PDB file of N, CA, C, O and CB in Angstrom:
ATOM      1  N   MET A   1     -39.345 129.215 111.333  1.00  0.00           N
ATOM      2  CA  MET A   1     -39.255 127.787 111.108  1.00  0.00           C
ATOM      3  C   MET A   1     -37.906 127.485 110.455  1.00  0.00           C
ATOM      4  O   MET A   1     -37.382 128.270 109.664  1.00  0.00           O
ATOM      5  CB  MET A   1     -40.438 127.282 110.227  1.00  0.00           C
ATOM      6  N   THR A   2     -37.392 126.381 110.794  1.00  0.00           N
ATOM      7  CA  THR A   2     -36.164 125.937 110.168  1.00  0.00           C
ATOM      8  C   THR A   2     -36.487 124.849 109.162  1.00  0.00           C
ATOM      9  O   THR A   2     -37.475 124.129 109.301  1.00  0.00           O
ATOM     10  CB  THR A   2     -35.155 125.435 111.218  1.00  0.00           C
ATOM     11  N   VAL A   3     -35.653 124.740 108.161  1.00  0.00           N
ATOM     12  CA  VAL A   3     -35.824 123.690 107.168  1.00  0.00           C
ATOM     13  C   VAL A   3     -35.353 122.384 107.796  1.00  0.00           C
ATOM     14  O   VAL A   3     -34.231 122.286 108.292  1.00  0.00           O
ATOM     15  CB  VAL A   3     -35.036 124.010 105.845  1.00  0.00           C
ATOM     16  N   LYS A   4     -36.209 121.408 107.765  1.00  0.00           N
ATOM     17  CA  LYS A   4     -35.891 120.149 108.411  1.00  0.00           C
ATOM     18  C   LYS A   4     -36.370 119.001 107.531  1.00  0.00           C
ATOM     19  O   LYS A   4     -37.549 118.911 107.190  1.00  0.00           O
ATOM     20  CB  LYS A   4     -36.530 120.071 109.818  1.00  0.00           C
ATOM     21  N   GLU A   5     -35.439 118.132 107.171  1.00  0.00           N
ATOM     22  CA  GLU A   5     -35.817 116.960 106.403  1.00  0.00           C
ATOM     23  C   GLU A   5     -36.251 115.886 107.383  1.00  0.00           C
ATOM     24  O   GLU A   5     -35.585 115.644 108.389  1.00  0.00           O
ATOM     25  CB  GLU A   5     -34.647 116.465 105.497  1.00  0.00           C
ATOM     26  N   PHE A   6     -37.359 115.250 107.088  1.00  0.00           N
ATOM     27  CA  PHE A   6     -37.880 114.223 107.974  1.00  0.00           C
ATOM     28  C   PHE A   6     -38.357 113.058 107.130  1.00  0.00           C
ATOM     29  O   PHE A   6     -39.170 113.235 106.223  1.00  0.00           O
ATOM     30  CB  PHE A   6     -39.024 114.772 108.866  1.00  0.00           C
ATOM     31  N   ARG A   7     -37.862 111.883 107.419  1.00  0.00           N
ATOM     32  CA  ARG A   7     -38.278 110.680 106.697  1.00  0.00           C
ATOM     33  C   ARG A   7     -39.385 110.016 107.495  1.00  0.00           C
ATOM     34  O   ARG A   7     -39.193 109.633 108.649  1.00  0.00           O
ATOM     35  CB  ARG A   7     -37.077 109.696 106.471  1.00  0.00           C
ATOM     36  N   GLN A   8     -40.540 109.885 106.870  1.00  0.00           N
ATOM     37  CA  GLN A   8     -41.718 109.340 107.529  1.00  0.00           C
ATOM     38  C   GLN A   8     -42.110 108.028 106.871  1.00  0.00           C
ATOM     39  O   GLN A   8     -42.241 107.966 105.648  1.00  0.00           O
ATOM     40  CB  GLN A   8     -42.889 110.342 107.482  1.00  0.00           C
ATOM     41  N   THR A   9     -42.295 106.992 107.654  1.00  0.00           N
ATOM     42  CA  THR A   9     -42.808 105.735 107.151  1.00  0.00           C
ATOM     43  C   THR A   9     -44.266 105.643 107.557  1.00  0.00           C
ATOM     44  O   THR A   9     -44.575 105.590 108.748  1.00  0.00           O
ATOM     45  CB  THR A   9     -41.986 104.522 107.687  1.00  0.00           C
ATOM     46  N   LEU A  10     -45.160 105.625 106.591  1.00  0.00           N
ATOM     47  CA  LEU A  10     -46.582 105.552 106.877  1.00  0.00           C
ATOM     48  C   LEU A  10     -47.017 104.097 106.945  1.00  0.00           C
ATOM     49  O   LEU A  10     -46.614 103.271 106.126  1.00  0.00           O
ATOM     50  CB  LEU A  10     -47.395 106.315 105.816  1.00  0.00           C
ATOM     51  N   VAL A  11     -47.830 103.808 107.919  1.00  0.00           N
ATOM     52  CA  VAL A  11     -48.378 102.470 108.080  1.00  0.00           C
ATOM     53  C   VAL A  11     -49.885 102.613 108.200  1.00  0.00           C
ATOM     54  O   VAL A  11     -50.376 103.361 109.045  1.00  0.00           O
ATOM     55  CB  VAL A  11     -47.769 101.734 109.327  1.00  0.00           C
ATOM     56  N   GLY A  12     -50.615 101.903 107.362  1.00  0.00           N
ATOM     57  CA  GLY A  12     -52.064 101.978 107.407  1.00  0.00           C
ATOM     58  C   GLY A  12     -52.611 101.418 108.703  1.00  0.00           C
ATOM     59  O   GLY A  12     -52.147 100.383 109.183  1.00  0.00           O
ATOM     60  N   TYR A  13     -53.611 102.106 109.282  1.00  0.00           N
ATOM     61  CA  TYR A  13     -54.238 101.658 110.517  1.00  0.00           C
ATOM     62  C   TYR A  13     -55.717 101.993 110.466  1.00  0.00           C
ATOM     63  O   TYR A  13     -56.093 103.165 110.438  1.00  0.00           O
ATOM     64  CB  TYR A  13     -53.567 102.307 111.755  1.00  0.00           C
ATOM     65  N   LYS A  14     -56.552 100.973 110.453  1.00  0.00           N
ATOM     66  CA  LYS A  14     -58.005 101.129 110.415  1.00  0.00           C
ATOM     67  C   LYS A  14     -58.450 102.035 109.262  1.00  0.00           C
ATOM     68  O   LYS A  14     -59.323 102.885 109.435  1.00  0.00           O
ATOM     69  CB  LYS A  14     -58.505 101.695 111.743  1.00  0.00           C
ATOM     70  N   GLY A  15     -57.850 101.847 108.098  1.00  0.00           N
ATOM     71  CA  GLY A  15     -58.259 102.606 106.920  1.00  0.00           C
ATOM     72  C   GLY A  15     -57.617 103.981 106.790  1.00  0.00           C
ATOM     73  O   GLY A  15     -57.775 104.630 105.756  1.00  0.00           O
ATOM     74  N   ASP A  16     -56.895 104.442 107.810  1.00  0.00           N
ATOM     75  CA  ASP A  16     -56.239 105.748 107.762  1.00  0.00           C
ATOM     76  C   ASP A  16     -54.731 105.562 107.632  1.00  0.00           C
ATOM     77  O   ASP A  16     -54.205 104.468 107.837  1.00  0.00           O
ATOM     78  CB  ASP A  16     -56.576 106.584 109.024  1.00  0.00           C
ATOM     79  N   TRP A  17     -54.059 106.633 107.293  1.00  0.00           N
ATOM     80  CA  TRP A  17     -52.598 106.652 107.205  1.00  0.00           C
ATOM     81  C   TRP A  17     -52.092 107.757 108.113  1.00  0.00           C
ATOM     82  O   TRP A  17     -51.723 108.827 107.630  1.00  0.00           O
ATOM     83  CB  TRP A  17     -52.107 106.864 105.729  1.00  0.00           C
ATOM     84  N   PRO A  18     -52.067 107.517 109.447  1.00  0.00           N
ATOM     85  CA  PRO A  18     -51.693 108.586 110.376  1.00  0.00           C
ATOM     86  C   PRO A  18     -50.224 108.978 110.257  1.00  0.00           C
ATOM     87  O   PRO A  18     -49.351 108.133 110.058  1.00  0.00           O
ATOM     88  CB  PRO A  18     -51.989 108.160 111.799  1.00  0.00           C
ATOM     89  N   LEU A  19     -49.976 110.269 110.382  1.00  0.00           N
ATOM     90  CA  LEU A  19     -48.611 110.777 110.362  1.00  0.00           C
ATOM     91  C   LEU A  19     -48.031 110.737 111.768  1.00  0.00           C
ATOM     92  O   LEU A  19     -48.758 110.816 112.758  1.00  0.00           O
ATOM     93  CB  LEU A  19     -48.565 112.211 109.794  1.00  0.00           C
ATOM     94  N   ASN A  20     -46.730 110.615 111.837  1.00  0.00           N
ATOM     95  CA  ASN A  20     -46.026 110.680 113.110  1.00  0.00           C
ATOM     96  C   ASN A  20     -45.994 112.143 113.539  1.00  0.00           C
ATOM     97  O   ASN A  20     -45.615 113.007 112.748  1.00  0.00           O
ATOM     98  CB  ASN A  20     -44.576 110.078 113.002  1.00  0.00           C
ATOM     99  N   HIS A  21     -46.379 112.429 114.757  1.00  0.00           N
ATOM    100  CA  HIS A  21     -46.486 113.819 115.216  1.00  0.00           C
ATOM    101  C   HIS A  21     -45.149 114.456 115.552  1.00  0.00           C
ATOM    102  O   HIS A  21     -45.115 115.616 115.963  1.00  0.00           O
ATOM    103  CB  HIS A  21     -47.371 113.885 116.417  1.00  0.00           C
ATOM    104  N   ARG A  22     -44.045 113.731 115.389  1.00  0.00           N
ATOM    105  CA  ARG A  22     -42.730 114.318 115.657  1.00  0.00           C
ATOM    106  C   ARG A  22     -42.301 115.254 114.528  1.00  0.00           C
ATOM    107  O   ARG A  22     -41.255 115.895 114.633  1.00  0.00           O
ATOM    108  CB  ARG A  22     -41.684 113.213 115.850  1.00  0.00           C
ATOM    109  N   ILE A  23     -43.066 115.344 113.477  1.00  0.00           N
ATOM    110  CA  ILE A  23     -42.682 116.163 112.331  1.00  0.00           C
ATOM    111  C   ILE A  23     -42.494 117.630 112.737  1.00  0.00           C
ATOM    112  O   ILE A  23     -41.555 118.282 112.280  1.00  0.00           O
ATOM    113  CB  ILE A  23     -43.740 116.051 111.220  1.00  0.00           C
ATOM    114  N   LEU A  24     -43.366 118.143 113.579  1.00  0.00           N
ATOM    115  CA  LEU A  24     -43.309 119.546 113.969  1.00  0.00           C
ATOM    116  C   LEU A  24     -43.162 119.636 115.485  1.00  0.00           C
ATOM    117  O   LEU A  24     -44.111 119.389 116.229  1.00  0.00           O
ATOM    118  CB  LEU A  24     -44.576 120.311 113.489  1.00  0.00           C
ATOM    119  N   ASP A  25     -41.951 119.995 115.933  1.00  0.00           N
ATOM    120  CA  ASP A  25     -41.702 120.128 117.362  1.00  0.00           C
ATOM    121  C   ASP A  25     -42.526 121.270 117.947  1.00  0.00           C
ATOM    122  O   ASP A  25     -42.718 122.298 117.297  1.00  0.00           O
ATOM    123  CB  ASP A  25     -40.210 120.358 117.627  1.00  0.00           C
ATOM    124  N   HIS A  26     -43.007 121.095 119.160  1.00  0.00           N
ATOM    125  CA  HIS A  26     -43.776 122.113 119.885  1.00  0.00           C
ATOM    126  C   HIS A  26     -44.965 122.609 119.070  1.00  0.00           C
ATOM    127  O   HIS A  26     -45.283 123.798 119.095  1.00  0.00           O
ATOM    128  CB  HIS A  26     -42.876 123.290 120.254  1.00  0.00           C
ATOM    129  N   SER A  27     -45.623 121.702 118.347  1.00  0.00           N
ATOM    130  CA  SER A  27     -46.699 122.123 117.458  1.00  0.00           C
ATOM    131  C   SER A  27     -47.849 122.857 118.157  1.00  0.00           C
ATOM    132  O   SER A  27     -48.426 123.756 117.546  1.00  0.00           O
ATOM    133  CB  SER A  27     -47.241 120.931 116.753  1.00  0.00           C
ATOM    134  N   PRO A  28     -48.218 122.525 119.408  1.00  0.00           N
ATOM    135  CA  PRO A  28     -49.304 123.309 120.025  1.00  0.00           C
ATOM    136  C   PRO A  28     -48.964 124.793 120.160  1.00  0.00           C
ATOM    137  O   PRO A  28     -49.867 125.630 120.156  1.00  0.00           O
ATOM    138  CB  PRO A  28     -49.634 122.743 121.397  1.00  0.00           C
ATOM    139  N   LYS A  29     -47.680 125.134 120.280  1.00  0.00           N
ATOM    140  CA  LYS A  29     -47.284 126.536 120.404  1.00  0.00           C
ATOM    141  C   LYS A  29     -47.315 127.250 119.054  1.00  0.00           C
ATOM    142  O   LYS A  29     -47.218 128.476 118.999  1.00  0.00           O
ATOM    143  CB  LYS A  29     -45.887 126.637 121.015  1.00  0.00           C
ATOM    144  N   ARG A  30     -47.448 126.499 117.978  1.00  0.00           N
ATOM    145  CA  ARG A  30     -47.361 127.093 116.640  1.00  0.00           C
ATOM    146  C   ARG A  30     -48.692 127.090 115.908  1.00  0.00           C
ATOM    147  O   ARG A  30     -48.719 127.233 114.686  1.00  0.00           O
ATOM    148  CB  ARG A  30     -46.336 126.357 115.816  1.00  0.00           C
ATOM    149  N   ILE A  31     -49.780 126.934 116.616  1.00  0.00           N
ATOM    150  CA  ILE A  31     -51.100 126.929 115.982  1.00  0.00           C
ATOM    151  C   ILE A  31     -51.328 128.271 115.307  1.00  0.00           C
ATOM    152  O   ILE A  31     -51.100 129.323 115.905  1.00  0.00           O
ATOM    153  CB  ILE A  31     -52.223 126.635 117.019  1.00  0.00           C
ATOM    154  N   GLY A  32     -51.776 128.231 114.068  1.00  0.00           N
ATOM    155  CA  GLY A  32     -52.061 129.446 113.316  1.00  0.00           C
ATOM    156  C   GLY A  32     -50.929 129.896 112.414  1.00  0.00           C
ATOM    157  O   GLY A  32     -51.141 130.756 111.560  1.00  0.00           O
ATOM    158  N   LYS A  33     -49.743 129.350 112.571  1.00  0.00           N
ATOM    159  CA  LYS A  33     -48.635 129.722 111.698  1.00  0.00           C
ATOM    160  C   LYS A  33     -48.779 128.993 110.367  1.00  0.00           C
ATOM    161  O   LYS A  33     -49.223 127.846 110.316  1.00  0.00           O
ATOM    162  CB  LYS A  33     -47.267 129.396 112.362  1.00  0.00           C
ATOM    163  N   LYS A  34     -48.401 129.668 109.304  1.00  0.00           N
ATOM    164  CA  LYS A  34     -48.456 129.072 107.975  1.00  0.00           C
ATOM    165  C   LYS A  34     -47.116 128.435 107.656  1.00  0.00           C
ATOM    166  O   LYS A  34     -46.057 128.998 107.934  1.00  0.00           O
ATOM    167  CB  LYS A  34     -48.829 130.126 106.907  1.00  0.00           C
ATOM    168  N   LEU A  35     -47.185 127.254 107.070  1.00  0.00           N
ATOM    169  CA  LEU A  35     -45.983 126.512 106.727  1.00  0.00           C
ATOM    170  C   LEU A  35     -45.966 126.217 105.243  1.00  0.00           C
ATOM    171  O   LEU A  35     -47.011 126.069 104.608  1.00  0.00           O
ATOM    172  CB  LEU A  35     -45.893 125.214 107.534  1.00  0.00           C
ATOM    173  N   GLU A  36     -44.787 126.136 104.711  1.00  0.00           N
ATOM    174  CA  GLU A  36     -44.630 125.663 103.339  1.00  0.00           C
ATOM    175  C   GLU A  36     -44.040 124.262 103.441  1.00  0.00           C
ATOM    176  O   GLU A  36     -42.952 124.072 103.985  1.00  0.00           O
ATOM    177  CB  GLU A  36     -43.712 126.632 102.471  1.00  0.00           C
ATOM    178  N   ILE A  37     -44.770 123.290 102.914  1.00  0.00           N
ATOM    179  CA  ILE A  37     -44.363 121.897 103.028  1.00  0.00           C
ATOM    180  C   ILE A  37     -44.279 121.289 101.641  1.00  0.00           C
ATOM    181  O   ILE A  37     -45.142 121.521 100.795  1.00  0.00           O
ATOM    182  CB  ILE A  37     -45.344 121.099 103.919  1.00  0.00           C
ATOM    183  N   SER A  38     -43.238 120.513 101.417  1.00  0.00           N
ATOM    184  CA  SER A  38     -43.149 119.770 100.158  1.00  0.00           C
ATOM    185  C   SER A  38     -42.969 118.296 100.499  1.00  0.00           C
ATOM    186  O   SER A  38     -42.283 117.948 101.460  1.00  0.00           O
ATOM    187  CB  SER A  38     -41.966 120.295  99.258  1.00  0.00           C
ATOM    188  N   LEU A  39     -43.585 117.449  99.712  1.00  0.00           N
ATOM    189  CA  LEU A  39     -43.525 116.005  99.924  1.00  0.00           C
ATOM    190  C   LEU A  39     -42.954 115.335  98.694  1.00  0.00           C
ATOM    191  O   LEU A  39     -43.243 115.726  97.563  1.00  0.00           O
ATOM    192  CB  LEU A  39     -44.918 115.434 100.252  1.00  0.00           C
ATOM    193  N   THR A  40     -42.150 114.334  98.925  1.00  0.00           N
ATOM    194  CA  THR A  40     -41.649 113.510  97.830  1.00  0.00           C
ATOM    195  C   THR A  40     -41.837 112.056  98.220  1.00  0.00           C
ATOM    196  O   THR A  40     -41.864 111.714  99.402  1.00  0.00           O
ATOM    197  CB  THR A  40     -40.149 113.823  97.513  1.00  0.00           C
ATOM    198  N   VAL A  41     -41.965 111.214  97.221  1.00  0.00           N
ATOM    199  CA  VAL A  41     -42.125 109.784  97.471  1.00  0.00           C
ATOM    200  C   VAL A  41     -40.750 109.134  97.456  1.00  0.00           C
ATOM    201  O   VAL A  41     -39.965 109.327  96.527  1.00  0.00           O
ATOM    202  CB  VAL A  41     -43.067 109.123  96.414  1.00  0.00           C
ATOM    203  N   ASP A  42     -40.476 108.377  98.480  1.00  0.00           N
ATOM    204  CA  ASP A  42     -39.213 107.665  98.603  1.00  0.00           C
ATOM    205  C   ASP A  42     -39.529 106.178  98.481  1.00  0.00           C
ATOM    206  O   ASP A  42     -40.242 105.626  99.319  1.00  0.00           O
ATOM    207  CB  ASP A  42     -38.483 107.998  99.966  1.00  0.00           C
ATOM    208  N   HIS A  43     -39.013 105.535  97.459  1.00  0.00           N
ATOM    209  CA  HIS A  43     -39.340 104.133  97.203  1.00  0.00           C
ATOM    210  C   HIS A  43     -38.354 103.155  97.839  1.00  0.00           C
ATOM    211  O   HIS A  43     -38.361 101.971  97.502  1.00  0.00           O
ATOM    212  CB  HIS A  43     -39.392 103.892  95.721  1.00  0.00           C
ATOM    213  N   ASP A  44     -37.507 103.632  98.753  1.00  0.00           N
ATOM    214  CA  ASP A  44     -36.588 102.730  99.445  1.00  0.00           C
ATOM    215  C   ASP A  44     -37.372 101.707 100.258  1.00  0.00           C
ATOM    216  O   ASP A  44     -38.387 102.036 100.872  1.00  0.00           O
ATOM    217  CB  ASP A  44     -35.628 103.523 100.359  1.00  0.00           C
ATOM    218  N   LYS A  45     -36.899 100.476 100.256  1.00  0.00           N
ATOM    219  CA  LYS A  45     -37.543  99.425 101.041  1.00  0.00           C
ATOM    220  C   LYS A  45     -37.182  99.602 102.507  1.00  0.00           C
ATOM    221  O   LYS A  45     -36.031  99.874 102.848  1.00  0.00           O
ATOM    222  CB  LYS A  45     -37.125  98.016 100.539  1.00  0.00           C
ATOM    223  N   ARG A  46     -38.179  99.444 103.368  1.00  0.00           N
ATOM    224  CA  ARG A  46     -37.960  99.522 104.803  1.00  0.00           C
ATOM    225  C   ARG A  46     -38.683  98.364 105.466  1.00  0.00           C
ATOM    226  O   ARG A  46     -39.765  97.964 105.036  1.00  0.00           O
ATOM    227  CB  ARG A  46     -38.443 100.883 105.375  1.00  0.00           C
ATOM    228  N   THR A  47     -38.086  97.838 106.501  1.00  0.00           N
ATOM    229  CA  THR A  47     -38.766  96.839 107.306  1.00  0.00           C
ATOM    230  C   THR A  47     -38.823  97.362 108.730  1.00  0.00           C
ATOM    231  O   THR A  47     -37.857  97.929 109.239  1.00  0.00           O
ATOM    232  CB  THR A  47     -38.049  95.452 107.234  1.00  0.00           C
ATOM    233  N   VAL A  48     -39.941  97.166 109.347  1.00  0.00           N
ATOM    234  CA  VAL A  48     -40.124  97.591 110.726  1.00  0.00           C
ATOM    235  C   VAL A  48     -40.036  96.342 111.588  1.00  0.00           C
ATOM    236  O   VAL A  48     -40.810  95.401 111.411  1.00  0.00           O
ATOM    237  CB  VAL A  48     -41.492  98.345 110.932  1.00  0.00           C
ATOM    238  N   GLN A  49     -39.097  96.336 112.514  1.00  0.00           N
ATOM    239  CA  GLN A  49     -38.909  95.188 113.388  1.00  0.00           C
ATOM    240  C   GLN A  49     -40.007  95.177 114.447  1.00  0.00           C
ATOM    241  O   GLN A  49     -40.291  96.208 115.055  1.00  0.00           O
ATOM    242  CB  GLN A  49     -37.505  95.218 114.048  1.00  0.00           C
ATOM    243  N   PRO A  50     -40.624  94.020 114.671  1.00  0.00           N
ATOM    244  CA  PRO A  50     -41.674  93.960 115.690  1.00  0.00           C
ATOM    245  C   PRO A  50     -41.100  94.134 117.098  1.00  0.00           C
ATOM    246  O   PRO A  50     -39.941  93.809 117.355  1.00  0.00           O
ATOM    247  CB  PRO A  50     -42.429  92.631 115.594  1.00  0.00           C
ATOM    248  N   PHE A  51     -41.905  94.634 117.971  1.00  0.00           N
ATOM    249  CA  PHE A  51     -41.555  94.843 119.366  1.00  0.00           C
ATOM    250  C   PHE A  51     -41.434  93.475 120.033  1.00  0.00           C
ATOM    251  O   PHE A  51     -42.397  92.708 120.049  1.00  0.00           O
ATOM    252  CB  PHE A  51     -42.616  95.739 120.091  1.00  0.00           C
ATOM    253  N   GLU A  52     -40.267  93.165 120.578  1.00  0.00           N
ATOM    254  CA  GLU A  52     -39.971  91.824 121.100  1.00  0.00           C
ATOM    255  C   GLU A  52     -40.986  91.327 122.139  1.00  0.00           C
ATOM    256  O   GLU A  52     -41.402  90.171 122.055  1.00  0.00           O
ATOM    257  CB  GLU A  52     -38.593  91.819 121.715  1.00  0.00           C
ATOM    258  N   PRO A  53     -41.401  92.140 123.107  1.00  0.00           N
ATOM    259  CA  PRO A  53     -42.407  91.648 124.059  1.00  0.00           C
ATOM    260  C   PRO A  53     -43.723  91.234 123.384  1.00  0.00           C
ATOM    261  O   PRO A  53     -44.405  90.331 123.868  1.00  0.00           O
ATOM    262  CB  PRO A  53     -42.690  92.718 125.100  1.00  0.00           C
ATOM    263  N   TRP A  54     -44.085  91.892 122.266  1.00  0.00           N
ATOM    264  CA  TRP A  54     -45.303  91.497 121.548  1.00  0.00           C
ATOM    265  C   TRP A  54     -45.143  90.111 120.948  1.00  0.00           C
ATOM    266  O   TRP A  54     -46.089  89.323 120.947  1.00  0.00           O
ATOM    267  CB  TRP A  54     -45.641  92.514 120.445  1.00  0.00           C
ATOM    268  N   LEU A  55     -43.970  89.809 120.442  1.00  0.00           N
ATOM    269  CA  LEU A  55     -43.741  88.486 119.876  1.00  0.00           C
ATOM    270  C   LEU A  55     -43.868  87.410 120.949  1.00  0.00           C
ATOM    271  O   LEU A  55     -44.441  86.347 120.709  1.00  0.00           O
ATOM    272  CB  LEU A  55     -42.360  88.418 119.215  1.00  0.00           C
ATOM    273  N   GLU A  56     -43.333  87.691 122.124  1.00  0.00           N
ATOM    274  CA  GLU A  56     -43.447  86.741 123.231  1.00  0.00           C
ATOM    275  C   GLU A  56     -44.908  86.572 123.649  1.00  0.00           C
ATOM    276  O   GLU A  56     -45.352  85.461 123.938  1.00  0.00           O
ATOM    277  CB  GLU A  56     -42.599  87.208 124.431  1.00  0.00           C
ATOM    278  N   LEU A  57     -45.645  87.674 123.678  1.00  0.00           N
ATOM    279  CA  LEU A  57     -47.055  87.612 124.037  1.00  0.00           C
ATOM    280  C   LEU A  57     -47.848  86.791 123.019  1.00  0.00           C
ATOM    281  O   LEU A  57     -48.741  86.033 123.399  1.00  0.00           O
ATOM    282  CB  LEU A  57     -47.634  89.023 124.144  1.00  0.00           C
ATOM    283  N   LEU A  58     -47.534  86.934 121.749  1.00  0.00           N
ATOM    284  CA  LEU A  58     -48.221  86.148 120.713  1.00  0.00           C
ATOM    285  C   LEU A  58     -47.974  84.656 120.890  1.00  0.00           C
ATOM    286  O   LEU A  58     -48.877  83.845 120.682  1.00  0.00           O
ATOM    287  CB  LEU A  58     -47.763  86.586 119.319  1.00  0.00           C
ATOM    288  N   LYS A  59     -46.759  84.294 121.272  1.00  0.00           N
ATOM    289  CA  LYS A  59     -46.449  82.887 121.524  1.00  0.00           C
ATOM    290  C   LYS A  59     -47.272  82.359 122.692  1.00  0.00           C
ATOM    291  O   LYS A  59     -47.803  81.250 122.635  1.00  0.00           O
ATOM    292  CB  LYS A  59     -44.947  82.704 121.806  1.00  0.00           C
ATOM    293  N   GLU A  60     -47.375  83.158 123.750  1.00  0.00           N
ATOM    294  CA  GLU A  60     -48.177  82.758 124.912  1.00  0.00           C
ATOM    295  C   GLU A  60     -49.647  82.624 124.529  1.00  0.00           C
ATOM    296  O   GLU A  60     -50.327  81.699 124.974  1.00  0.00           O
ATOM    297  CB  GLU A  60     -48.018  83.778 126.058  1.00  0.00           C
ATOM    298  N   LEU A  61     -50.130  83.538 123.711  1.00  0.00           N
ATOM    299  CA  LEU A  61     -51.523  83.500 123.280  1.00  0.00           C
ATOM    300  C   LEU A  61     -51.812  82.249 122.449  1.00  0.00           C
ATOM    301  O   LEU A  61     -52.871  81.638 122.591  1.00  0.00           O
ATOM    302  CB  LEU A  61     -51.861  84.757 122.476  1.00  0.00           C
ATOM    303  N   GLU A  62     -50.872  81.872 121.587  1.00  0.00           N
ATOM    304  CA  GLU A  62     -51.043  80.654 120.799  1.00  0.00           C
ATOM    305  C   GLU A  62     -51.123  79.438 121.715  1.00  0.00           C
ATOM    306  O   GLU A  62     -51.930  78.537 121.487  1.00  0.00           O
ATOM    307  CB  GLU A  62     -49.887  80.491 119.792  1.00  0.00           C
ATOM    308  N   ARG A  63     -50.286  79.413 122.750  1.00  0.00           N
ATOM    309  CA  ARG A  63     -50.332  78.304 123.703  1.00  0.00           C
ATOM    310  C   ARG A  63     -51.663  78.280 124.451  1.00  0.00           C
ATOM    311  O   ARG A  63     -52.249  77.218 124.659  1.00  0.00           O
ATOM    312  CB  ARG A  63     -49.168  78.407 124.699  1.00  0.00           C
ATOM    313  N   PHE A  64     -52.135  79.466 124.855  1.00  0.00           N
ATOM    314  CA  PHE A  64     -53.407  79.558 125.562  1.00  0.00           C
ATOM    315  C   PHE A  64     -54.547  79.059 124.677  1.00  0.00           C
ATOM    316  O   PHE A  64     -55.421  78.334 125.151  1.00  0.00           O
ATOM    317  CB  PHE A  64     -53.672  81.007 126.011  1.00  0.00           C
ATOM    318  N   ASN A  65     -54.549  79.432 123.412  1.00  0.00           N
ATOM    319  CA  ASN A  65     -55.620  79.031 122.496  1.00  0.00           C
ATOM    320  C   ASN A  65     -55.647  77.529 122.249  1.00  0.00           C
ATOM    321  O   ASN A  65     -56.679  76.996 121.840  1.00  0.00           O
ATOM    322  CB  ASN A  65     -55.470  79.755 121.179  1.00  0.00           C
ATOM    323  N   ARG A  66     -54.548  76.841 122.484  1.00  0.00           N
ATOM    324  CA  ARG A  66     -54.515  75.387 122.307  1.00  0.00           C
ATOM    325  C   ARG A  66     -55.040  74.631 123.528  1.00  0.00           C
ATOM    326  O   ARG A  66     -55.263  73.422 123.467  1.00  0.00           O
ATOM    327  CB  ARG A  66     -53.099  74.940 122.005  1.00  0.00           C
ATOM    328  N   LEU A  67     -55.235  75.347 124.633  1.00  0.00           N
ATOM    329  CA  LEU A  67     -55.746  74.698 125.844  1.00  0.00           C
ATOM    330  C   LEU A  67     -57.201  74.281 125.659  1.00  0.00           C
ATOM    331  O   LEU A  67     -57.936  74.913 124.900  1.00  0.00           O
ATOM    332  CB  LEU A  67     -55.613  75.637 127.060  1.00  0.00           C
ATOM    333  N   PRO A  68     -57.618  73.230 126.341  1.00  0.00           N
ATOM    334  CA  PRO A  68     -59.035  72.866 126.300  1.00  0.00           C
ATOM    335  C   PRO A  68     -59.877  73.941 127.005  1.00  0.00           C
ATOM    336  O   PRO A  68     -59.383  74.623 127.904  1.00  0.00           O
ATOM    337  CB  PRO A  68     -59.261  71.476 126.962  1.00  0.00           C
ATOM    338  N   PRO A  69     -61.148  74.094 126.599  1.00  0.00           N
ATOM    339  CA  PRO A  69     -61.990  75.134 127.188  1.00  0.00           C
ATOM    340  C   PRO A  69     -62.065  75.095 128.711  1.00  0.00           C
ATOM    341  O   PRO A  69     -62.141  76.143 129.353  1.00  0.00           O
ATOM    342  CB  PRO A  69     -63.366  75.024 126.633  1.00  0.00           C
ATOM    343  N   SER A  70     -62.045  73.914 129.287  1.00  0.00           N
ATOM    344  CA  SER A  70     -62.135  73.821 130.756  1.00  0.00           C
ATOM    345  C   SER A  70     -60.929  74.483 131.439  1.00  0.00           C
ATOM    346  O   SER A  70     -61.081  75.113 132.486  1.00  0.00           O
ATOM    347  CB  SER A  70     -62.234  72.343 131.190  1.00  0.00           C
ATOM    348  N   LEU A  71     -59.739  74.342 130.854  1.00  0.00           N
ATOM    349  CA  LEU A  71     -58.560  74.992 131.428  1.00  0.00           C
ATOM    350  C   LEU A  71     -58.554  76.504 131.179  1.00  0.00           C
ATOM    351  O   LEU A  71     -58.069  77.276 132.006  1.00  0.00           O
ATOM    352  CB  LEU A  71     -57.293  74.370 130.854  1.00  0.00           C
ATOM    353  N   LYS A  72     -59.098  76.914 130.032  1.00  0.00           N
ATOM    354  CA  LYS A  72     -59.161  78.349 129.736  1.00  0.00           C
ATOM    355  C   LYS A  72     -60.009  79.072 130.768  1.00  0.00           C
ATOM    356  O   LYS A  72     -59.706  80.204 131.146  1.00  0.00           O
ATOM    357  CB  LYS A  72     -59.727  78.587 128.327  1.00  0.00           C
ATOM    358  N   LYS A  73     -61.094  78.405 131.233  1.00  0.00           N
ATOM    359  CA  LYS A  73     -61.972  79.047 132.229  1.00  0.00           C
ATOM    360  C   LYS A  73     -61.245  79.291 133.545  1.00  0.00           C
ATOM    361  O   LYS A  73     -61.578  80.222 134.277  1.00  0.00           O
ATOM    362  CB  LYS A  73     -63.215  78.184 132.481  1.00  0.00           C
ATOM    363  N   GLU A  74     -60.250  78.454 133.847  1.00  0.00           N
ATOM    364  CA  GLU A  74     -59.500  78.632 135.092  1.00  0.00           C
ATOM    365  C   GLU A  74     -58.707  79.928 135.088  1.00  0.00           C
ATOM    366  O   GLU A  74     -58.448  80.510 136.141  1.00  0.00           O
ATOM    367  CB  GLU A  74     -58.562  77.455 135.318  1.00  0.00           C
ATOM    368  N   PHE A  75     -58.321  80.380 133.896  1.00  0.00           N
ATOM    369  CA  PHE A  75     -57.548  81.620 133.805  1.00  0.00           C
ATOM    370  C   PHE A  75     -58.497  82.783 133.800  1.00  0.00           C
ATOM    371  O   PHE A  75     -58.063  83.933 133.729  1.00  0.00           O
ATOM    372  CB  PHE A  75     -56.655  81.642 132.547  1.00  0.00           C
TER     373      PHE A  75
END
């Protein structure tokens, strides 16, 4: 194993804090190997930019929700 620094931003999802699986390359080939891992807390502020197509979709959804029920059924 090589020493590799990796900065991970954790985001809560459904009560869990899943890790990004890029931490260990080719991990299925390394099952059973023992690793020494150290963790430190980094208090730097980070912002995650939203995915642009999602923002456009949210705008469309807001417009759809403002339609009367009779028009919604047509879609």
